[in-house]
C-alpha positions as CSV (number, residue, x, y, z in Angstrom):
1,M,12.8,-0.4,16.9
2,A,10.5,-2.3,14.5
3,D,11.5,-2.9,10.9
4,K,9.7,-0.4,8.7
5,F,7.4,-1.2,5.8
6,E,8.9,-0.2,2.4
7,A,7.4,-0.4,-1.0
8,V,9.7,-2.0,-3.6
9,F,9.5,-1.1,-7.3
10,P,11.6,-2.5,-10.1
11,A,14.5,-0.2,-11.2
12,G,13.1,2.7,-13.4
13,A,9.5,2.1,-12.4
14,A,7.6,4.9,-10.7
15,Q,4.6,4.4,-8.4
16,G,1.6,4.8,-10.5
17,K,-2.1,5.2,-9.7
18,Q,-2.4,1.6,-8.6
19,T,-3.4,0.9,-5.0
20,F,-0.8,-1.8,-4.4
21,S,3.0,-2.1,-4.4
22,P,4.8,-4.7,-6.6
23,G,6.8,-5.7,-3.6
24,V,6.8,-4.8,0.1
25,R,9.9,-5.1,2.3
26,V,9.9,-5.4,6.1
27,G,13.4,-6.2,7.4
28,N,14.9,-8.9,5.2
29,T,11.5,-10.3,4.0
30,I,10.0,-9.3,0.7
31,W,6.4,-10.1,-0.3
32,I,5.8,-9.9,-4.0
33,S,2.3,-9.2,-5.3
34,G,0.6,-11.7,-7.5
35,M,1.7,-11.1,-11.1
36,T,0.6,-12.1,-14.5
37,A,2.6,-12.1,-17.7
38,G,1.5,-8.6,-18.6
39,D,4.1,-6.4,-20.3
40,E,4.7,-2.6,-20.1
41,R,2.0,-2.1,-22.8
42,G,-0.6,-4.2,-20.9
43,Q,-0.3,-7.1,-23.4
44,V,0.0,-10.7,-22.1
45,V,3.2,-12.4,-23.1
46,G,3.0,-16.0,-24.2
47,V,-0.7,-16.2,-24.9
48,G,-1.7,-19.9,-24.6
49,D,1.7,-21.0,-23.2
50,I,1.7,-21.4,-19.4
51,A,5.5,-22.0,-19.3
52,A,6.3,-18.8,-21.3
53,Q,4.0,-16.9,-19.0
54,A,5.6,-18.3,-15.8
55,R,9.1,-17.6,-17.2
56,Y,8.1,-13.9,-17.9
57,I,6.5,-13.5,-14.4
58,Y,9.7,-14.8,-12.7
59,Q,11.7,-12.3,-14.8
60,K,9.5,-9.5,-13.5
61,M,9.9,-10.8,-9.9
62,D,13.7,-10.9,-10.3
63,K,13.6,-7.1,-11.2
64,I,11.7,-6.4,-8.0
65,L,14.0,-8.5,-5.9
66,R,17.1,-6.9,-7.5
67,A,15.7,-3.4,-6.6
68,A,15.6,-4.6,-3.0
69,G,19.2,-6.0,-3.1
70,G,18.2,-9.7,-3.7
71,S,17.5,-12.1,-6.4
72,L,15.2,-15.1,-7.2
73,R,17.6,-17.2,-5.2
74,D,16.1,-15.6,-2.1
75,V,12.6,-16.8,-2.8
76,V,11.3,-19.2,-0.2
77,E,7.6,-19.5,-1.1
78,T,5.4,-19.3,-4.2
79,T,1.7,-19.5,-4.8
80,E,0.7,-20.2,-8.4
81,Y,-2.9,-19.5,-9.4
82,V,-3.8,-21.2,-12.7
83,T,-7.0,-21.2,-14.8
84,T,-6.4,-24.9,-15.7
85,F,-4.2,-27.7,-14.6
86,E,-3.8,-28.7,-18.3
87,N,0.0,-28.3,-19.1
88,Y,0.6,-27.0,-15.5
89,R,3.4,-29.6,-15.2
90,A,5.4,-27.4,-17.7
91,T,5.8,-24.8,-14.9
92,A,8.0,-27.4,-13.0
93,D,10.6,-27.1,-15.8
94,V,10.5,-23.3,-15.5
95,R,11.0,-23.6,-11.7
96,R,14.1,-25.7,-12.3
97,E,15.4,-23.1,-14.8
98,V,14.7,-20.2,-12.4
99,F,15.7,-21.7,-9.1
100,G,18.5,-24.1,-10.2
101,E,19.4,-26.8,-7.7
102,P,17.4,-27.9,-4.7
103,P,16.3,-27.0,-2.2
104,F,13.5,-25.3,-4.1
105,P,11.0,-22.8,-2.6
106,T,7.7,-24.2,-1.3
107,A,5.0,-24.0,-3.9
108,T,1.2,-24.1,-3.9
109,G,-0.9,-24.5,-7.0
110,V,-4.4,-23.3,-6.9
111,Q,-7.0,-23.5,-9.7
112,V,-9.2,-20.5,-10.2
113,T,-12.0,-19.8,-12.6
114,A,-10.4,-16.6,-14.0
115,L,-7.6,-14.1,-13.6
116,V,-7.7,-10.3,-14.1
117,R,-6.4,-10.6,-17.6
118,K,-8.4,-13.0,-19.7
119,E,-5.4,-14.3,-21.7
120,A,-3.5,-15.0,-18.5
121,L,-3.1,-18.7,-17.6
122,I,-1.1,-18.2,-14.4
123,E,-0.6,-15.6,-11.7
124,I,2.3,-16.0,-9.2
125,K,3.0,-14.4,-5.9
126,A,6.1,-15.0,-3.8
127,V,7.9,-14.4,-0.5
128,A,11.6,-13.9,-0.4
129,V,14.1,-13.6,2.5
130,L,17.1,-11.7,1.5
131,G,20.4,-13.4,2.1
132,C,18.8,-16.7,3.2
133,R,21.0,-18.8,0.9
134,S,24.3,-16.9,1.5
């Protein structure tokens, strides 16, 4: 029997009117939707600070992964969309904080002209494989 497709929401979150899931699980693999540093009220956290925004996004991702029985340690791939490469290097420090010791997940940085939220400097999506570092 094939693994089934399951939507993954952070603890306490209900599926709203959006047409996407924050995360999708098939077997032990979790795909996390691209996220900006928008909080529960729709305000962007860390306006003007790409490192603060990246840190907040990874905290949001951790909540999704924990709802699926994993953690950020299970992340194997990230794609970071940025509106500018100015100060982008600061995200490397955040990745060290978040992922700890090597090996680190793969990472792709892509510059875009704009993101959905005008104050957002970065949007990150990720793929995780539960239990891959056990």
